N, CA, C and O atoms as a Maestro MAE file, in Angstrom:
{
 s_m_m2io_version
 :::
 2.0.0
}

f_m_ct {
 s_m_title
 :::
 protein
 m_atom[300] {
  # First column is atom index #
  i_m_mmod_type
  r_m_x_coord
  r_m_y_coord
  r_m_z_coord
  i_m_residue_number
  s_m_chain_name
  s_m_pdb_residue_name
  s_m_pdb_atom_name
  i_m_atomic_number
  :::
  1 25 126.770 90.774 51.210 1 A "MET " " N  " 7
  2 3 127.738 89.960 51.931 1 A "MET " " CA " 6
  3 2 129.159 90.260 51.446 1 A "MET " " C  " 6
  4 15 130.081 90.357 52.257 1 A "MET " " O  " 8
  5 25 129.339 90.405 50.139 2 A "ILE " " N  " 7
  6 3 130.671 90.679 49.594 2 A "ILE " " CA " 6
  7 2 131.220 91.994 50.140 2 A "ILE " " C  " 6
  8 15 132.411 92.100 50.433 2 A "ILE " " O  " 8
  9 25 130.357 92.987 50.275 3 A "ALA " " N  " 7
  10 3 130.812 94.280 50.804 3 A "ALA " " CA " 6
  11 2 131.344 94.130 52.229 3 A "ALA " " C  " 6
  12 15 132.354 94.737 52.584 3 A "ALA " " O  " 8
  13 25 130.667 93.323 53.044 4 A "LYS " " N  " 7
  14 3 131.126 93.099 54.416 4 A "LYS " " CA " 6
  15 2 132.446 92.324 54.428 4 A "LYS " " C  " 6
  16 15 133.332 92.597 55.237 4 A "LYS " " O  " 8
  17 25 132.560 91.357 53.523 5 A "ILE " " N  " 7
  18 3 133.804 90.582 53.428 5 A "ILE " " CA " 6
  19 2 134.952 91.494 53.023 5 A "ILE " " C  " 6
  20 15 136.027 91.444 53.620 5 A "ILE " " O  " 8
  21 25 134.727 92.325 52.012 6 A "GLU " " N  " 7
  22 3 135.773 93.252 51.551 6 A "GLU " " CA " 6
  23 2 136.162 94.217 52.666 6 A "GLU " " C  " 6
  24 15 137.339 94.543 52.818 6 A "GLU " " O  " 8
  25 25 135.189 94.675 53.446 7 A "ALA " " N  " 7
  26 3 135.489 95.580 54.558 7 A "ALA " " CA " 6
  27 2 136.359 94.880 55.599 7 A "ALA " " C  " 6
  28 15 137.289 95.479 56.139 7 A "ALA " " O  " 8
  29 25 136.058 93.616 55.878 8 A "ALA " " N  " 7
  30 3 136.878 92.852 56.833 8 A "ALA " " CA " 6
  31 2 138.285 92.660 56.280 8 A "ALA " " C  " 6
  32 15 139.267 92.799 57.009 8 A "ALA " " O  " 8
  33 25 138.379 92.345 55.005 9 A "LEU " " N  " 7
  34 3 139.700 92.165 54.386 9 A "LEU " " CA " 6
  35 2 140.477 93.482 54.359 9 A "LEU " " C  " 6
  36 15 141.702 93.486 54.475 9 A "LEU " " O  " 8
  37 25 139.765 94.591 54.207 10 A "ASP " " N  " 7
  38 3 140.430 95.901 54.205 10 A "ASP " " CA " 6
  39 2 141.155 96.167 55.515 10 A "ASP " " C  " 6
  40 15 142.142 96.902 55.533 10 A "ASP " " O  " 8
  41 25 140.683 95.582 56.615 11 A "THR " " N  " 7
  42 3 141.375 95.768 57.893 11 A "THR " " CA " 6
  43 2 142.694 94.999 57.916 11 A "THR " " C  " 6
  44 15 143.606 95.351 58.663 11 A "THR " " O  " 8
  45 25 142.797 93.955 57.102 12 A "MET " " N  " 7
  46 3 144.005 93.119 57.059 12 A "MET " " CA " 6
  47 2 144.975 93.545 55.961 12 A "MET " " C  " 6
  48 15 146.173 93.279 56.056 12 A "MET " " O  " 8
  49 25 144.476 94.190 54.940 13 A "ARG " " N  " 7
  50 3 145.310 94.517 53.770 13 A "ARG " " CA " 6
  51 2 146.551 95.348 54.089 13 A "ARG " " C  " 6
  52 15 147.602 95.088 53.503 13 A "ARG " " O  " 8
  53 25 146.486 96.335 54.989 14 A "PRO " " N  " 7
  54 3 147.711 97.098 55.283 14 A "PRO " " CA " 6
  55 2 148.843 96.221 55.816 14 A "PRO " " C  " 6
  56 15 150.012 96.453 55.506 14 A "PRO " " O  " 8
  57 25 148.495 95.215 56.616 15 A "TYR " " N  " 7
  58 3 149.516 94.314 57.167 15 A "TYR " " CA " 6
  59 2 150.100 93.421 56.073 15 A "TYR " " C  " 6
  60 15 151.306 93.179 56.028 15 A "TYR " " O  " 8
  61 25 149.236 92.943 55.208 16 A "LEU " " N  " 7
  62 3 149.707 92.111 54.094 16 A "LEU " " CA " 6
  63 2 150.579 92.935 53.147 16 A "LEU " " C  " 6
  64 15 151.625 92.477 52.688 16 A "LEU " " O  " 8
  65 25 150.129 94.155 52.865 17 A "LYS " " N  " 7
  66 3 150.868 95.030 51.950 17 A "LYS " " CA " 6
  67 2 152.235 95.392 52.519 17 A "LYS " " C  " 6
  68 15 153.208 95.510 51.775 17 A "LYS " " O  " 8
  69 25 152.308 95.568 53.827 18 A "ALA " " N  " 7
  70 3 153.586 95.914 54.466 18 A "ALA " " CA " 6
  71 2 154.633 94.830 54.246 18 A "ALA " " C  " 6
  72 15 155.833 95.104 54.246 18 A "ALA " " O  " 8
  73 25 154.169 93.601 54.060 19 A "ASP " " N  " 7
  74 3 155.078 92.479 53.803 19 A "ASP " " CA " 6
  75 2 155.145 92.116 52.324 19 A "ASP " " C  " 6
  76 15 155.673 91.064 51.964 19 A "ASP " " O  " 8
  77 25 154.613 92.981 51.471 20 A "GLY " " N  " 7
  78 3 154.687 92.754 50.028 20 A "GLY " " CA " 6
  79 2 153.617 91.839 49.473 20 A "GLY " " C  " 6
  80 15 153.779 91.278 48.390 20 A "GLY " " O  " 8
  81 25 152.512 91.682 50.210 21 A "GLY " " N  " 7
  82 3 151.466 90.776 49.764 21 A "GLY " " CA " 6
  83 2 150.126 91.457 49.619 21 A "GLY " " C  " 6
  84 15 150.010 92.680 49.694 21 A "GLY " " O  " 8
  85 25 149.122 90.636 49.408 22 A "GLY " " N  " 7
  86 3 147.762 91.131 49.264 22 A "GLY " " CA " 6
  87 2 146.800 89.963 49.209 22 A "GLY " " C  " 6
  88 15 147.193 88.802 49.322 22 A "GLY " " O  " 8
  89 25 145.522 90.296 49.033 23 A "ILE " " N  " 7
  90 3 144.474 89.275 48.996 23 A "ILE " " CA " 6
  91 2 143.327 89.772 48.142 23 A "ILE " " C  " 6
  92 15 143.023 90.965 48.123 23 A "ILE " " O  " 8
  93 25 142.683 88.838 47.424 24 A "GLU " " N  " 7
  94 3 141.494 89.183 46.649 24 A "GLU " " CA " 6
  95 2 140.450 88.086 46.816 24 A "GLU " " C  " 6
  96 15 140.780 86.911 46.974 24 A "GLU " " O  " 8
  97 25 139.195 88.491 46.779 25 A "VAL " " N  " 7
  98 3 138.084 87.545 46.873 25 A "VAL " " CA " 6
  99 2 137.909 86.874 45.518 25 A "VAL " " C  " 6
  100 15 137.898 87.538 44.482 25 A "VAL " " O  " 8
  101 25 137.772 85.556 45.536 26 A "VAL " " N  " 7
  102 3 137.499 84.802 44.313 26 A "VAL " " CA " 6
  103 2 136.012 84.479 44.241 26 A "VAL " " C  " 6
  104 15 135.361 84.773 43.239 26 A "VAL " " O  " 8
  105 25 135.468 83.874 45.299 27 A "GLU " " N  " 7
  106 3 134.050 83.529 45.320 27 A "GLU " " CA " 6
  107 2 133.605 83.159 46.729 27 A "GLU " " C  " 6
  108 15 134.421 82.855 47.600 27 A "GLU " " O  " 8
  109 25 132.308 83.192 46.927 28 A "VAL " " N  " 7
  110 3 131.676 82.636 48.110 28 A "VAL " " CA " 6
  111 2 130.785 81.509 47.606 28 A "VAL " " C  " 6
  112 15 129.898 81.736 46.784 28 A "VAL " " O  " 8
  113 25 131.018 80.302 48.095 29 A "THR " " N  " 7
  114 3 130.262 79.145 47.627 29 A "THR " " CA " 6
  115 2 128.882 79.094 48.286 29 A "THR " " C  " 6
  116 15 128.601 79.834 49.229 29 A "THR " " O  " 8
  117 25 128.039 78.215 47.776 30 A "ASP " " N  " 7
  118 3 126.716 78.011 48.356 30 A "ASP " " CA " 6
  119 2 126.805 77.447 49.773 30 A "ASP " " C  " 6
  120 15 125.859 77.555 50.554 30 A "ASP " " O  " 8
  121 25 127.960 76.841 50.100 31 A "GLU " " N  " 7
  122 3 128.180 76.292 51.439 31 A "GLU " " CA " 6
  123 2 128.792 77.323 52.383 31 A "GLU " " C  " 6
  124 15 129.252 76.972 53.470 31 A "GLU " " O  " 8
  125 25 128.800 78.595 51.976 32 A "ASN " " N  " 7
  126 3 129.353 79.696 52.774 32 A "ASN " " CA " 6
  127 2 130.843 79.544 53.052 32 A "ASN " " C  " 6
  128 15 131.318 79.824 54.152 32 A "ASN " " O  " 8
  129 25 131.563 79.099 52.038 33 A "VAL " " N  " 7
  130 3 133.022 79.030 52.096 33 A "VAL " " CA " 6
  131 2 133.552 80.151 51.214 33 A "VAL " " C  " 6
  132 15 133.188 80.262 50.044 33 A "VAL " " O  " 8
  133 25 134.413 80.975 51.789 34 A "LEU " " N  " 7
  134 3 135.031 82.069 51.048 34 A "LEU " " CA " 6
  135 2 136.339 81.587 50.446 34 A "LEU " " C  " 6
  136 15 137.226 81.125 51.164 34 A "LEU " " O  " 8
  137 25 136.459 81.691 49.145 35 A "HIS " " N  " 7
  138 3 137.711 81.372 48.457 35 A "HIS " " CA " 6
  139 2 138.418 82.684 48.144 35 A "HIS " " C  " 6
  140 15 137.828 83.602 47.574 35 A "HIS " " O  " 8
  141 25 139.680 82.757 48.522 36 A "VAL " " N  " 7
  142 3 140.483 83.949 48.264 36 A "VAL " " CA " 6
  143 2 141.750 83.559 47.516 36 A "VAL " " C  " 6
  144 15 142.147 82.394 47.489 36 A "VAL " " O  " 8
  145 25 142.355 84.535 46.929 37 A "ASN " " N  " 7
  146 3 143.615 84.372 46.221 37 A "ASN " " CA " 6
  147 2 144.639 85.250 46.937 37 A "ASN " " C  " 6
  148 15 144.450 86.462 47.047 37 A "ASN " " O  " 8
  149 25 145.714 84.648 47.420 38 A "LEU " " N  " 7
  150 3 146.780 85.432 48.038 38 A "LEU " " CA " 6
  151 2 147.678 85.983 46.941 38 A "LEU " " C  " 6
  152 15 147.955 85.307 45.950 38 A "LEU " " O  " 8
  153 25 148.123 87.202 47.128 39 A "LEU " " N  " 7
  154 3 148.904 87.898 46.115 39 A "LEU " " CA " 6
  155 2 150.298 88.225 46.619 39 A "LEU " " C  " 6
  156 15 150.538 88.274 47.825 39 A "LEU " " O  " 8
  157 25 151.209 88.448 45.689 40 A "GLY " " N  " 7
  158 3 152.562 88.875 46.027 40 A "GLY " " CA " 6
  159 2 153.284 87.869 46.899 40 A "GLY " " C  " 6
  160 15 153.196 86.661 46.679 40 A "GLY " " O  " 8
  161 25 153.996 88.374 47.884 41 A "SER " " N  " 7
  162 3 154.809 87.502 48.736 41 A "SER " " CA " 6
  163 2 153.974 86.570 49.601 41 A "SER " " C  " 6
  164 15 154.504 85.597 50.137 41 A "SER " " O  " 8
  165 25 152.680 86.841 49.749 42 A "CYS " " N  " 7
  166 3 151.822 85.963 50.549 42 A "CYS " " CA " 6
  167 2 151.691 84.573 49.923 42 A "CYS " " C  " 6
  168 15 151.434 83.594 50.625 42 A "CYS " " O  " 8
  169 25 151.869 84.491 48.608 43 A "LYS " " N  " 7
  170 3 151.736 83.196 47.931 43 A "LYS " " CA " 6
  171 2 152.816 82.211 48.364 43 A "LYS " " C  " 6
  172 15 152.578 81.004 48.396 43 A "LYS " " O  " 8
  173 25 153.993 82.714 48.694 44 A "THR " " N  " 7
  174 3 155.117 81.828 49.003 44 A "THR " " CA " 6
  175 2 155.597 81.924 50.452 44 A "THR " " C  " 6
  176 15 156.556 81.252 50.833 44 A "THR " " O  " 8
  177 25 154.955 82.733 51.236 45 A "CYS " " N  " 7
  178 3 155.372 82.916 52.630 45 A "CYS " " CA " 6
  179 2 155.074 81.659 53.450 45 A "CYS " " C  " 6
  180 15 153.970 81.119 53.371 45 A "CYS " " O  " 8
  181 25 156.040 81.192 54.230 46 A "PRO " " N  " 7
  182 3 155.795 80.004 55.055 46 A "PRO " " CA " 6
  183 2 154.767 80.244 56.167 46 A "PRO " " C  " 6
  184 15 154.257 79.289 56.754 46 A "PRO " " O  " 8
  185 25 154.468 81.492 56.453 47 A "MET " " N  " 7
  186 3 153.487 81.814 57.497 47 A "MET " " CA " 6
  187 2 152.078 82.029 56.941 47 A "MET " " C  " 6
  188 15 151.171 82.386 57.693 47 A "MET " " O  " 8
  189 25 151.882 81.820 55.653 48 A "SER " " N  " 7
  190 3 150.588 82.086 55.024 48 A "SER " " CA " 6
  191 2 149.440 81.334 55.684 48 A "SER " " C  " 6
  192 15 148.362 81.897 55.875 48 A "SER " " O  " 8
  193 25 149.656 80.078 56.033 49 A "TYR " " N  " 7
  194 3 148.579 79.295 56.638 49 A "TYR " " CA " 6
  195 2 148.151 79.920 57.965 49 A "TYR " " C  " 6
  196 15 146.957 80.043 58.238 49 A "TYR " " O  " 8
  197 25 149.119 80.311 58.783 50 A "GLN " " N  " 7
  198 3 148.787 80.927 60.073 50 A "GLN " " CA " 6
  199 2 148.128 82.282 59.877 50 A "GLN " " C  " 6
  200 15 147.209 82.641 60.613 50 A "GLN " " O  " 8
  201 25 148.589 83.030 58.894 51 A "THR " " N  " 7
  202 3 147.965 84.320 58.592 51 A "THR " " CA " 6
  203 2 146.511 84.107 58.195 51 A "THR " " C  " 6
  204 15 145.632 84.868 58.599 51 A "THR " " O  " 8
  205 25 146.262 83.069 57.403 52 A "MET " " N  " 7
  206 3 144.898 82.768 56.964 52 A "MET " " CA " 6
  207 2 144.001 82.436 58.152 52 A "MET " " C  " 6
  208 15 142.898 82.974 58.259 52 A "MET " " O  " 8
  209 25 144.452 81.565 59.037 53 A "LYS " " N  " 7
  210 3 143.608 81.105 60.140 53 A "LYS " " CA " 6
  211 2 143.480 82.139 61.253 53 A "LYS " " C  " 6
  212 15 142.372 82.440 61.699 53 A "LYS " " O  " 8
  213 25 144.601 82.679 61.699 54 A "ALA " " N  " 7
  214 3 144.590 83.568 62.861 54 A "ALA " " CA " 6
  215 2 144.202 84.998 62.520 54 A "ALA " " C  " 6
  216 15 143.709 85.728 63.380 54 A "ALA " " O  " 8
  217 25 144.417 85.402 61.288 55 A "GLY " " N  " 7
  218 3 144.128 86.783 60.932 55 A "GLY " " CA " 6
  219 2 142.930 86.925 60.019 55 A "GLY " " C  " 6
  220 15 141.897 87.468 60.408 55 A "GLY " " O  " 8
  221 25 143.076 86.441 58.821 56 A "ILE " " N  " 7
  222 3 142.066 86.674 57.792 56 A "ILE " " CA " 6
  223 2 140.754 85.968 58.107 56 A "ILE " " C  " 6
  224 15 139.695 86.595 58.096 56 A "ILE " " O  " 8
  225 25 140.814 84.661 58.391 57 A "GLU " " N  " 7
  226 3 139.582 83.932 58.661 57 A "GLU " " CA " 6
  227 2 138.865 84.494 59.886 57 A "GLU " " C  " 6
  228 15 137.642 84.633 59.884 57 A "GLU " " O  " 8
  229 25 139.614 84.811 60.913 58 A "GLU " " N  " 7
  230 3 139.013 85.365 62.129 58 A "GLU " " CA " 6
  231 2 138.323 86.701 61.852 58 A "GLU " " C  " 6
  232 15 137.208 86.933 62.322 58 A "GLU " " O  " 8
  233 25 138.982 87.578 61.092 59 A "ALA " " N  " 7
  234 3 138.397 88.886 60.781 59 A "ALA " " CA " 6
  235 2 137.131 88.748 59.944 59 A "ALA " " C  " 6
  236 15 136.141 89.440 60.182 59 A "ALA " " O  " 8
  237 25 137.171 87.850 58.965 60 A "VAL " " N  " 7
  238 3 136.006 87.659 58.097 60 A "VAL " " CA " 6
  239 2 134.842 87.055 58.876 60 A "VAL " " C  " 6
  240 15 133.709 87.521 58.758 60 A "VAL " " O  " 8
  241 25 135.111 86.031 59.663 61 A "LYS " " N  " 7
  242 3 134.041 85.391 60.431 61 A "LYS " " CA " 6
  243 2 133.424 86.342 61.457 61 A "LYS " " C  " 6
  244 15 132.228 86.267 61.739 61 A "LYS " " O  " 8
  245 25 134.226 87.216 62.001 62 A "LYS " " N  " 7
  246 3 133.703 88.197 62.959 62 A "LYS " " CA " 6
  247 2 132.768 89.181 62.258 62 A "LYS " " C  " 6
  248 15 131.723 89.541 62.800 62 A "LYS " " O  " 8
  249 25 133.142 89.614 61.058 63 A "ALA " " N  " 7
  250 3 132.340 90.577 60.314 63 A "ALA " " CA " 6
  251 2 131.150 89.935 59.613 63 A "ALA " " C  " 6
  252 15 130.098 90.556 59.458 63 A "ALA " " O  " 8
  253 25 131.327 88.679 59.190 64 A "VAL " " N  " 7
  254 3 130.288 87.975 58.428 64 A "VAL " " CA " 6
  255 2 130.132 86.570 59.027 64 A "VAL " " C  " 6
  256 15 130.724 85.617 58.521 64 A "VAL " " O  " 8
  257 25 129.356 86.437 60.079 65 A "PRO " " N  " 7
  258 3 129.230 85.145 60.773 65 A "PRO " " CA " 6
  259 2 128.715 84.006 59.892 65 A "PRO " " C  " 6
  260 15 128.906 82.835 60.220 65 A "PRO " " O  " 8
  261 25 128.068 84.341 58.783 66 A "GLU " " N  " 7
  262 3 127.559 83.301 57.880 66 A "GLU " " CA " 6
  263 2 128.693 82.509 57.215 66 A "GLU " " C  " 6
  264 15 128.492 81.371 56.793 66 A "GLU " " O  " 8
  265 25 129.871 83.110 57.125 67 A "ILE " " N  " 7
  266 3 131.006 82.423 56.505 67 A "ILE " " CA " 6
  267 2 131.513 81.355 57.462 67 A "ILE " " C  " 6
  268 15 131.819 81.631 58.622 67 A "ILE " " O  " 8
  269 25 131.595 80.128 56.951 68 A "ASP " " N  " 7
  270 3 132.044 79.006 57.767 68 A "ASP " " CA " 6
  271 2 133.543 78.776 57.683 68 A "ASP " " C  " 6
  272 15 134.161 78.307 58.639 68 A "ASP " " O  " 8
  273 25 134.122 79.102 56.546 69 A "LYS " " N  " 7
  274 3 135.533 78.799 56.337 69 A "LYS " " CA " 6
  275 2 136.097 79.741 55.273 69 A "LYS " " C  " 6
  276 15 135.382 80.186 54.375 69 A "LYS " " O  " 8
  277 25 137.381 80.030 55.391 70 A "VAL " " N  " 7
  278 3 138.096 80.818 54.380 70 A "VAL " " CA " 6
  279 2 139.233 79.955 53.863 70 A "VAL " " C  " 6
  280 15 140.038 79.438 54.638 70 A "VAL " " O  " 8
  281 25 139.291 79.804 52.537 71 A "ILE " " N  " 7
  282 3 140.310 78.978 51.912 71 A "ILE " " CA " 6
  283 2 141.066 79.795 50.877 71 A "ILE " " C  " 6
  284 15 140.465 80.429 50.010 71 A "ILE " " O  " 8
  285 25 142.396 79.774 50.978 72 A "ALA " " N  " 7
  286 3 143.231 80.380 49.940 72 A "ALA " " CA " 6
  287 2 143.429 79.315 48.861 72 A "ALA " " C  " 6
  288 15 143.975 78.246 49.131 72 A "ALA " " O  " 8
  289 25 142.990 79.605 47.658 73 A "ILE " " N  " 7
  290 3 143.027 78.591 46.610 73 A "ILE " " CA " 6
  291 2 144.402 78.407 45.991 73 A "ILE " " C  " 6
  292 15 144.618 77.472 45.220 73 A "ILE " " O  " 8
  293 25 145.337 79.298 46.326 74 A "ASN " " N  " 7
  294 3 146.638 79.206 45.677 74 A "ASN " " CA " 6
  295 2 147.799 78.901 46.636 74 A "ASN " " C  " 6
  296 15 148.958 79.151 46.304 74 A "ASN " " O  " 8
  297 25 147.492 78.365 47.816 75 A "ILE " " N  " 7
  298 3 148.583 77.905 48.689 75 A "ILE " " CA " 6
  299 2 148.381 76.456 49.057 75 A "ILE " " C  " 6
  300 15 149.193 75.886 49.785 75 A "ILE " " O  " 8
  :::
 }
 m_bond[299] {
  # First column is bond index #
  i_m_from
  i_m_to
  i_m_order
  :::
  1 1 2 1
  2 2 3 1
  3 3 4 2
  4 3 5 1
  5 5 6 1
  6 6 7 1
  7 7 8 2
  8 7 9 1
  9 9 10 1
  10 10 11 1
  11 11 12 2
  12 11 13 1
  13 13 14 1
  14 14 15 1
  15 15 16 2
  16 15 17 1
  17 17 18 1
  18 18 19 1
  19 19 20 2
  20 19 21 1
  21 21 22 1
  22 22 23 1
  23 23 24 2
  24 23 25 1
  25 25 26 1
  26 26 27 1
  27 27 28 2
  28 27 29 1
  29 29 30 1
  30 30 31 1
  31 31 32 2
  32 31 33 1
  33 33 34 1
  34 34 35 1
  35 35 36 2
  36 35 37 1
  37 37 38 1
  38 38 39 1
  39 39 40 2
  40 39 41 1
  41 41 42 1
  42 42 43 1
  43 43 44 2
  44 43 45 1
  45 45 46 1
  46 46 47 1
  47 47 48 2
  48 47 49 1
  49 49 50 1
  50 50 51 1
  51 51 52 2
  52 51 53 1
  53 53 54 1
  54 54 55 1
  55 55 56 2
  56 55 57 1
  57 57 58 1
  58 58 59 1
  59 59 60 2
  60 59 61 1
  61 61 62 1
  62 62 63 1
  63 63 64 2
  64 63 65 1
  65 65 66 1
  66 66 67 1
  67 67 68 2
  68 67 69 1
  69 69 70 1
  70 70 71 1
  71 71 72 2
  72 71 73 1
  73 73 74 1
  74 74 75 1
  75 75 76 2
  76 75 77 1
  77 77 78 1
  78 78 79 1
  79 79 80 2
  80 79 81 1
  81 81 82 1
  82 82 83 1
  83 83 84 2
  84 83 85 1
  85 85 86 1
  86 86 87 1
  87 87 88 2
  88 87 89 1
  89 89 90 1
  90 90 91 1
  91 91 92 2
  92 91 93 1
  93 93 94 1
  94 94 95 1
  95 95 96 2
  96 95 97 1
  97 97 98 1
  98 98 99 1
  99 99 100 2
  100 99 101 1
  101 101 102 1
  102 102 103 1
  103 103 104 2
  104 103 105 1
  105 105 106 1
  106 106 107 1
  107 107 108 2
  108 107 109 1
  109 109 110 1
  110 110 111 1
  111 111 112 2
  112 111 113 1
  113 113 114 1
  114 114 115 1
  115 115 116 2
  116 115 117 1
  117 117 118 1
  118 118 119 1
  119 119 120 2
  120 119 121 1
  121 121 122 1
  122 122 123 1
  123 123 124 2
  124 123 125 1
  125 125 126 1
  126 126 127 1
  127 127 128 2
  128 127 129 1
  129 129 130 1
  130 130 131 1
  131 131 132 2
  132 131 133 1
  133 133 134 1
  134 134 135 1
  135 135 136 2
  136 135 137 1
  137 137 138 1
  138 138 139 1
  139 139 140 2
  140 139 141 1
  141 141 142 1
  142 142 143 1
  143 143 144 2
  144 143 145 1
  145 145 146 1
  146 146 147 1
  147 147 148 2
  148 147 149 1
  149 149 150 1
  150 150 151 1
  151 151 152 2
  152 151 153 1
  153 153 154 1
  154 154 155 1
  155 155 156 2
  156 155 157 1
  157 157 158 1
  158 158 159 1
  159 159 160 2
  160 159 161 1
  161 161 162 1
  162 162 163 1
  163 163 164 2
  164 163 165 1
  165 165 166 1
  166 166 167 1
  167 167 168 2
  168 167 169 1
  169 169 170 1
  170 170 171 1
  171 171 172 2
  172 171 173 1
  173 173 174 1
  174 174 175 1
  175 175 176 2
  176 175 177 1
  177 177 178 1
  178 178 179 1
  179 179 180 2
  180 179 181 1
  181 181 182 1
  182 182 183 1
  183 183 184 2
  184 183 185 1
  185 185 186 1
  186 186 187 1
  187 187 188 2
  188 187 189 1
  189 189 190 1
  190 190 191 1
  191 191 192 2
  192 191 193 1
  193 193 194 1
  194 194 195 1
  195 195 196 2
  196 195 197 1
  197 197 198 1
  198 198 199 1
  199 199 200 2
  200 199 201 1
  201 201 202 1
  202 202 203 1
  203 203 204 2
  204 203 205 1
  205 205 206 1
  206 206 207 1
  207 207 208 2
  208 207 209 1
  209 209 210 1
  210 210 211 1
  211 211 212 2
  212 211 213 1
  213 213 214 1
  214 214 215 1
  215 215 216 2
  216 215 217 1
  217 217 218 1
  218 218 219 1
  219 219 220 2
  220 219 221 1
  221 221 222 1
  222 222 223 1
  223 223 224 2
  224 223 225 1
  225 225 226 1
  226 226 227 1
  227 227 228 2
  228 227 229 1
  229 229 230 1
  230 230 231 1
  231 231 232 2
  232 231 233 1
  233 233 234 1
  234 234 235 1
  235 235 236 2
  236 235 237 1
  237 237 238 1
  238 238 239 1
  239 239 240 2
  240 239 241 1
  241 241 242 1
  242 242 243 1
  243 243 244 2
  244 243 245 1
  245 245 246 1
  246 246 247 1
  247 247 248 2
  248 247 249 1
  249 249 250 1
  250 250 251 1
  251 251 252 2
  252 251 253 1
  253 253 254 1
  254 254 255 1
  255 255 256 2
  256 255 257 1
  257 257 258 1
  258 258 259 1
  259 259 260 2
  260 259 261 1
  261 261 262 1
  262 262 263 1
  263 263 264 2
  264 263 265 1
  265 265 266 1
  266 266 267 1
  267 267 268 2
  268 267 269 1
  269 269 270 1
  270 270 271 1
  271 271 272 2
  272 271 273 1
  273 273 274 1
  274 274 275 1
  275 275 276 2
  276 275 277 1
  277 277 278 1
  278 278 279 1
  279 279 280 2
  280 279 281 1
  281 281 282 1
  282 282 283 1
  283 283 284 2
  284 283 285 1
  285 285 286 1
  286 286 287 1
  287 287 288 2
  288 287 289 1
  289 289 290 1
  290 290 291 1
  291 291 292 2
  292 291 293 1
  293 293 294 1
  294 294 295 1
  295 295 296 2
  296 295 297 1
  297 297 298 1
  298 298 299 1
  299 299 300 2
  :::
 }
}
């Protein structure tokens, strides 16, 4: 499952990196919630919440339907 999650995140990483940010997987809970850590400028960007919902969460859920939610633990 982690490999599929990382592959989905890899599709988003170039866009995050272009804006000086990044993302890393922290854990997947028993309730199928993915916890991630936003890196660089993503930590303080006012658009981080929208990026999480419209971009990252959508990409992960499409690749790994078992994931119910994606939460950034540091925003």
